[in-house]
N, C-alpha and C positions, 0 to 999 in steps of 0.2 A: 276546673279547679284554678283559683287565682294563684298566681306565683308571687304576689307582693311586689317588692321593688326588684326590677330587673338588674342583674349584675352587669357592670360596665366593663367592656373589654376593648383592647386595641385591635384594630383591623390589621390584616397582614401587611397592607401598604404602610400603615403607621409604624409597625414594627420594623419594616425595611428602612423607613426614614430614620428611626431611632438608631438602628444599626449603623447606617452610613455616617450619621453625625457623631456617634461615639467613636468610630474609627478615625475620623478627622481630629477629634479631641485627643485621642491617644497618640496620633502622629505629632500633634503640637507638643505634647509632653516629651516625646522622644527627641524631637528637634531641640527643645529647651536643654536637655541633658548634653547634647553634642556641642553646644556653644562653649562648654567648659574646656573643650579640647583645642589645643593649638596645633592644628594640622593643615592650615592653609585652605580650608574648605568652607569658609564663611559664606561665600557667594552661593554655593550649592545649598547649604543649610538654610540660608535666608530664602532661597527660591522655594524650598520645601515648606517653610513657615507660611509664605504667601499662598502656596497651593492649598495647604491645610486650612488656612483662614477662609479662603474662597469656598472650599467644600463645606465649611462649617456655617458660614454666614451668608453665602451667596450660592446655595445649591441649585437655584433655578438657572443661573448662568452656566454652571458646570454641566447641567443636564442638556444644555443646547449644543455642547460640543458634539460634532458628528460621530457616529459609531465607527466610521472608517478611520478616524484618528486613532482610536485604541487598537485597531487592527495593525496599523503600521508603527505605533509607538513602541511595541515590544521589540521588533528587530532594530529600530533606531537606538533604543536604550542599550540593547546588547552590544551594538557596535561601539557606542560611546564608552561603555564599560571596558571592553577589550582594549581599545586604544589607550584609555586612561591607565590601565595596568601595564601595558607595554612601555609607556613613557616614563613610568615611575618605579619600575622594578630596579633593585631588589626591595625597596621600601614599598610595602603594600598595605599598611594599615590605613593610610589616607585614602587610596583608591577603594579599599574595601568599605570604608565608611561612606564615601560618595556613592558607591554602588547601592548600598542599603537605602540611602536617602532617595535616590532615583526610583528604586523599587517601591518605597513607601508612597512617594508622590503618585506613581502609576496606580497602585492598588487603592489609594484613598479616593482618587478622582474617577476611576473607571468603575463600571458595574462589577459586582463581585458575587461569586457563589460561595457555598459553605466552605470549601477548601481554601479559597482566597481570603476569606475572613480570618481564618486561623493563621494564614501567612502574615496578615497585618499585625496580629498580636505578637507573633514570633519575631518579626523584623523590628518592631518597636522595642520589644524586650531586649533584643540584641544591642540596640543603641544604648539603652540604659546600662546594661551590664558592661559594655566596653567603656563607657564614660566613667562608671563607678570604679572599675578596675584600674583605669589609668590615673584618675584624679584622687581616689580615696577621700572624697569630699563628704562633708555632712549633708550637703545638698542632695547627694545621691540617696541618702536614707529617706529624705523627704519625698524625692521623686518616686522611689520604689514603693513607698507607702501610698502615694496617690495612684500609682499605676496598678497596684494589685486589686483594689476594689473595682476600678474601672474595667480591668480585664475580666474579673469575675462577672460583672454585670453584662459585659459584651458577650461572654460565653453563654450566659443565661438566655440572652436574646437569640443568639445563634441556635441554641438548642430548641427554642420555641419555633423557629423557622425551618428547622431541619426537615427535609423531605427525603432523606436517604439517598439512594442512587438517582432519584429524579431531580436532584438539586441542580439548578442551572443559574447562570448569572442573571440576576434580576435587574431590570431597568426601572429604577424607582421613578414614580411620577411626582414631579415637584411643582406642577403648574398651579395647584391650589394650596401649596405649602405656606404655613404661617407658624413662626416660632411660638407666638402667643397661644394659638389654637392647640398646637402639639403639646405645649407645656401644660395647658389645662387638662387635656385628655390624659396625659401621663399622671397628673396629680390625682385625678378621679380614680384611677386604677391602682394608685399607690397603696401597697399593703405593708403596714408597719410590722406585721409579724414576719414577713419575708426579710425586711430590713434588719430586724432584731436578730433573726436566725443567721443572716449573712454576716452581721457584725460579730456574732459569737464565733462563727466559722473563721472569720478573718482574724479575730483575736487568738483563736486556737492555732492558726497557721503561724502567726507571729511568735507565739509562745514556743511552739515546736521548733521553729527556725532558730530562735534564741538558744534553746537547749542544745540543738545540734551544733550550733556555732561554739558553744562552750565545751561540748564533749568530743567533737570531732578532732582528731589529731591535726596539728598544723602542718602545712607543707609550703614550700617555696614556690609561689605562683609564677614568679619570673623564670624560674628554671623549668617549671612544668609547661609554661606557655611563653617561651622566650620572645616570640614576635610581638607580645603585648608591651614590651619595653619600648617606650618612645621618649625621645628627647625634644627639647624646645630651645628657644633662644633665651639667654639670660638678660637681665636688665643691662642696658648699655653701659652703665657705670661700674659694672662688676665683671668685665672681661679682662683678658690679658693686655688689652690696649684701651686706654681711656683718653678721650679728648676732653679738653677744658670745657666745662659746663655740663658734661653728661651725668656726673654725680648730682649736681644741683638740680637737674631736670627730674631726677627721681624724687627729690624733696617735695615736689608738687603732687605726688601720689600718696594718698592717705590710706591705702590698703595695708593690711597686716603682712609683714614679711617673716617675722619670727614670733614664736610663742615658746617661753622657756619655763619649765617646771624647775624651780630652784629650792634648795633646802629651806629657806625662809627669806622674808624681806630684809632681814638683818644681814644677809650675805652680800648685799649691795652697799658697801661702805662708802663708795665714791662713784662719780659719774662713770657708768659702764661704757667701755669702748669695745665693740664687737668686731675684732680684727679679722679680716678675711683674705686680703690679697695685697702683695707687695709689688710695687712697680719701681724698678731701679733704673730704667733707661728713659731719657728725655730727648725730644727733638721737635721743634716747631709746634708747640702747643699740644703735644701728645706724650703721655706717660705710658710706658709699656713694660711688661716683663721681658727682659733681654733674652736673646736666643739661648744663651748659656744656661739661664734659669729654666728654660723650657725643654732642655735636653738632658740626657744622661751626661755625667754621673750625678749632677746636682738634683735632678728630678728622677725619683725612683717610682716604678710602677709595680703594684702588687695587688693580689686578690686576697683580702683579709677580712676577718670579722672583728678583730680587736687589734689595736695598735697601742704602742707605748712610746714615750718620748725617746729620742736618740740619746744614747749615752746613759740611759737609766736615770735621768734626772727625776726627782720626785718633789712634789710640793709639800708644804708644811702641814696642810690640812689632811685629815684622814677620815674616810668613810662617807664623805658628802657626794651625792650624785645629782648631777644636773641633766635634765632631759630637754633637748632642743628640737623643736618642730619647725622646720624651714619650709615655707610654702613653695610650690612649684613655680618655675620660671624666674626665681630670684638670681641664683648663681650656682655654678658647680663647685665653687669654693665654700668651705664650711666656716662658720664663725667660731674661732678659737681665740679668745681674748688673752690667754696667758698659758702658763704651765699647767700640767695635769698629770695624773697618774696613769690613766688609761682612757681610751675612747672606744666605745663598743657600739656595734651596729646590730640590727635585727637579723641580718643574714650576711653572707660574704659579699663584699663590695669590691669593684674595681677602683682602686685608689691611686692617686698621684700624690706622693709625699715630696715636699721640697723643704727638707729639714734645715737647710742653710738659712732660710728666711722664715721658718716656722709656719709654713702654709700647708694645708691639707685640702685636697680637692677630689671630686668624683670624676669619672671619665666623661660624663655628659650632664646636661641640665635636665632634670626630670620635670614632668608635667604635674605630678602629684606631690603631696607633702612628703618630706623626707625627715625622718627622725633618727636621732642617735643620742647616746648617753655619754657624759663625761664625768669621770671620777676625780674628785679633789681639784676642781678647777679654781684657779686664782687669776685675778685681773692684774696683769703685769704692766708697770711703767718702764721696765727694762727687760730686754730680751737677750738671752745669752748668745754670744757669737760662736760660730762654728769654725772648723778647720779652714774653710774657704776664706773666712774673713781675715785670716792672718796675713793674707797678701797685701792688705792695705797698710799694715804696720810698717812695711819697708819704706813707704813714701811719706808717712805722716810726720816723721822727724824733721824733714826738710820742707814740709808743706809743698811738695811737688804736686802740681795739678796736671793730670793727664788730659790733653786736649780732646782725645776721643779714644774710647776703649769699648770693646764689645764683649769682654769677658768679665763675669761677675767674680769678685766684688769691685773690680776697678770701674765698673759702670756707675758705681755710686759716687765716683769722683769726676766722671767725665763731663766735659762741657764742650758743646759744639757751637761756639760763639765767635763772632768777629772780634778783632782787637778793640774796636770802639766799645762793643757791648761788654767785653771783659773788663775794660777800664772803668766802665760805669758801675759794675758790681764791686770792683775793688775800692772805688771811692765810697760807696755805701759802707763797706766793711771797715774802712779806715775811720769813718765817722762814728761807728758804734763800738769798736774795740780799738782804742787808741794807745794801748800799752802792750802791744805785741800779742802773740797767740794766747788765748785763754782756754780753759778746759771746756768741754762740750756743753755742760750745763750752764756755765756763765755765758758762753756765746749764744746759746739758745734763748736765754732770757733777754739778752741785749737785742738780738734780731727780732724777737717777738714784740718787744716794746717798740722797736722802730716801726714795724708794720702797724701796730695798734695806734700809734700816734698819728699816722698819715692816712690811714684808710679805715673805712667803715664797712661793716658786713651788709651785703645785699644780694638777693638772688638775681638782680638786674644790674650787672656791673657796667661801669662806664670806662672810658679810655680804650675803646675798641681799636684793634690793630688795623692799620691801613698799609697796603703794599706788602712787602716781603719781610717786614720786621717781625722779630720774635714776639708773640702775643703777651708773654709774661713780662718781658722787659719793657714793652710798650706800655703795659698797665702800670708798672713801677714808675715810669716817667710821667704818665699823663692821667692816670686814674685817681679816683677818690674813694670808690667803693667797689667791692668785689665779693665773689662767693668763695666757698671753702677751698676749691681747687686752686684759685688764684693765690690765696694766702699760702697754701701748702707749697705750690709750685714756686712762688717767689722765695720762700724760705729755703727750699732745696737748692735753687740756683745760687742764692747768697752764701749758703753754707759750703757748697762745693767750691765756689770762687775763693772762699777763705781757707780752703784746705780740709774741710770736715766732710767725710763721707756721709751722704744723706740719701734717703729714699722715701718715696711717697707710699702711704698705706691707705687703702680704702676699706670701708665697712660701714658699720652703723655706730652711732653714738647716742646714748640715752635710751628712753623708752618710758613706759608707764605700767602701773600695777593694777591688775584686776582683782578687787577684793572679794568678788563673788566666789571664785574658785581658787584664789591665791596663786596667781602666776604672772609672769612678766610678759609684756607685749612690746614688740619693736615693729614700727611701721616703716614703709618705704620712705616716708618723709624724714626719717632719722638717718638716712644715708649721709655719709660724711667722708671727708678726706683729711688726713693729717700726715705727720712726718715722723720718721725715726732717724736720729743722728747718732753716728758712731762715737763712743766715748773710749779712747784708747787707754785712759787711766783705769777705768773699771773693766774694760775689755768686753763691753756689751753695747747694745743699741738702746738709746734713750728715746722714749716717746715724747714728742713735742706737738702741741696743737696751737698753731699760730693764728687760728680763726678767732676773732674777738668774741668774748662771752661764753666760750665753750669750756675754758679751764683757766687756771692761773698762768701768768706769763712765766713763772718759775716752774720748770718741768719737774722739780723735785718735790713740789707741794701738791698734795692730793686735793683735788677739787671736788667737794661734795655738793652736788646739785640737789635742789628740793624735789622730792619724789612726787611725780604726778600720778593721780589715781583716775582710773576709768570710772565713769558713772553713766546713769541713764539706761535706756533700753539696750544700747550696744553691749554694755558689760554683761547683761543677762543673756543676750543672744549669743555672744561670743563664748560665754561659759559653757554653752551646749557644745560648741565646736571643740573646746579643749577636752570635754568629756568624751566626745567621739574619738579624738586622737588618742586619749589615754586608754580607752577601752577597746577600740577597734584597730586603729592604725598601729599602735604600739603593743598589740596583743600578742605576746609570745607564749610558748608552751608552758613556761613556769607561771605566767599569769593565768593561763588556762587552768592549770592544776590548782593554783590558789583559789581561783574563783569557784571551781567545781567543789573543792573541799569546803569553802565558805558556804556555798549553797547547801551542801549536805549537812553541815553543822547547823545552819539556820533552820532547815526543815526538821532535823532531828530534835532541836531544842523546842520548837513549837509543837511537834507531835508529842514529845514527852510532857510538855506543859498541858496539852489538851487531854492526854491520858490521865494525868494526875487530877485535873479538874473533874473529869467524868467519874473517876474513882471516888473523889471526895463527895460528889453529888450522890453517888450510889450509897456510900456509907451513911450520909445524912438521911436519905430516904429510908434506908433500912432501919436506922435508929428511930425515925419518926413512926414508921408503921409498927415496929416491934413494941413500942410503948407510947402510943399516941396521946394518952391523957396525962403524961408527965408535964409538969408546969412549963418547962422550957421548950417542950415540943408542941404544946397546944396551939400557939399562934401559927406555926408552920403547917400544922395539920389542917387548921381552919382555912388558911390561904390555899392549900392544895385542893381541898374539897370544893371551895368556891370557884377555883380555876377550872376544875373539871365540869362543874355545873355551867359555868360561863361558856366553855368550849362547846358543850352539848347544845346550849341555847343558840349559839351562833350557827351551829350546823343546821338547826331546825329552821332558822329564819333566813338562811342563805338565799333562798329563792326570792323572798320578799326584798332583800337587799339589792339583788340584781335587778328586780323589777323597778325599784326606785331609781337606781343608777341608769337603767335603760331609758326611763322617762326623762331624766335630767339631761342626758347626753343627746337624746333624740337620734340615736344611731340605730337604724333598722337592722334587725337580725343579729347584729354583732353581739349584744349583751342580753337579748330577750331570754329570760330564764325558761319560759315555756318552750321556745324553739330549741334551746340548748338541751334541756332535759329530754324532749321528744327525740332529738337527733341521737342522743346517747342510747335511749331505750330502743329506738328503731334499728340501730346497728346491731344490738344484741338479739332482737327478735328475728332479724333476717339471718343472722349467723346460726340461730337454732331452728330456723324454719318454723316460726310460730304460725298460728292460724291466720288466714288472710284478713279476717275482720279487724283484729287488733292492729295489724300492720297498716291497714287502710286508715284507721283512726289516728294512728301516730303520724302518718304521712300528712293527714289533714292539719294536725297541729304544727307539723314542721314547716310545711310549705303553703298552708292556707292563710286565711285572714288571721290577724292577731287575736289571741284569746287571753282571758285573764287566767291567773294561776289557779284561782278557786274553781273555775269551770273545767280546767284541765286536770285537776287533782284526781277525780275518779278514774279517768282513763289511765293515768300513771299508776294508780294503785292496782287496777285490773291487769295492766301489763306486767307489773312486778310479780303478781300472783301467778300468772301464766308462766313466767320465766322460772319461778321457783319450782313449779311442778314438772318442768321439762328436764 
């Protein structure tokens, strides 16, 4: 009996090749996820990438590695892992990741048995989960969606090759391997039905996982798994000590630093200054937070979930909520541009509050995005002074300048300069304020105008310092262009020399609007440095931006910059990220309840609507059949009758339709109506143990030469008759 077209199958050796290559591809995916971590293991991860690429594209070369190598590789890797842990304890996340990378390299390149194939999947999954937990990135969602079908396909191949207890490490033969040949073979056995069923299963897994995420009670992962808390280094311009030029270096980085959900675009009535850190002490080109600001009692440490401003100060706005998403690795200090009613976090945080200078920071710089909510935020040009600032009042009346002080707030007056340098600054001040001491706002405008008239803004300043001269004073004497730190630093020194307390402030200025999802974006290139000068008349600190083009020279005048809008593909891609942050990163229990109730209401509404439509159709049919010849029912009755006749006709000619489709597609066996019908009847006859004759005839139709539907119809009729009698 002819069998027609022989079914194509992959050989065991080809399945082994597919399994090895899929393992290498999965390893590449896991190494990709690890590059998002700042753990100082880039060299090891890069080695893993090269090893996985070799296993994927150069399997012949990998196969030439002597078997003895794998015998000794295990003990060597174990020794390296033990030494790595001993050298880095108590910090062990980085050694743990390096251990997993080394194990993946070993498993991907060496021959594997059934158990070791499963280890590859688990090790790669561990990499993705650790990266996802630490970074909480949208990229993790993409990577896990790629990993899941790949892991399912690899498990399917593993099951096909499973030999139970007899499974041993198979040495795959690569001498005749060709990617093109293997790809053609895989395509020939490609079954779209399996793919569709796998896609349905994958969609079901995603759906169930989403529902579980919505319905499962939230818990604090950092408290449950405290060792997964990892810190990294902040951008160099946002530390307690900033050298000249470090803030400007950040301006060459176009990556997003902040995303802010604000009440509306109208809330930004002027150029936004995202104030983060105050630096009160200066010396030889470095601004830093003085030791007194970094210690108690000015700096308070607490573990809180909600904070309110010192002294119960409240803003004029009520009920507006701002949500800030700060990317990992920016700074441990939070952008707080003004007064607020409350700052709320998703969970209890270890905080450092420096209320004397209105600064709020975390205990470390996180690797993942950090979100918090601010109620009734306002952008201040003046910041209230605290009790500590009263110490400067005693010296302001006589304009006494402290030559050197290490205690805040006297550090905002301190100058550690030579007599010649001090005289140079005094000469500048005599030239800009020639009628004696002026109030802070008047002096600020005069000093700003002086700088703007003599210097231009540039990220590549001139007048570089030589020898041991102070870099800011050297620039004031010899330069013509400079960056924001030079303008701010020059203003600070000039103001202190004139007897005005002044301090440098670093953060971000400006940003752009994403109209796709309506949120504000601040990039690293918006990093900026400006000044706050103490106004004894008003008893507060006045913001001054001496950098040309950023604001008005008069600090009392609000500077409204033209809003920039994001456009192009980035605005659409980044809108997916903000959705990820809103729905996943900032997903709290109350959000969970709201989403679950919303889902319930949505399903209930549609179920009720479906129920009403079914009931309406039932009433209409009952009315038609109860009085079909009524004039208004007659058209519907005719349509219904013809629909039933049409459906019955389609049922009768279904085999002819499949026969035509079978011929058009030229697909053997797949859509042949004779083979399909004979297979169905053959299954029923075998189940009921019908007579051998009819079974043999059906087998001939099923597996023999192609027959027309007309010649097969008598056999089908006789088979149905036999089945009815049994």
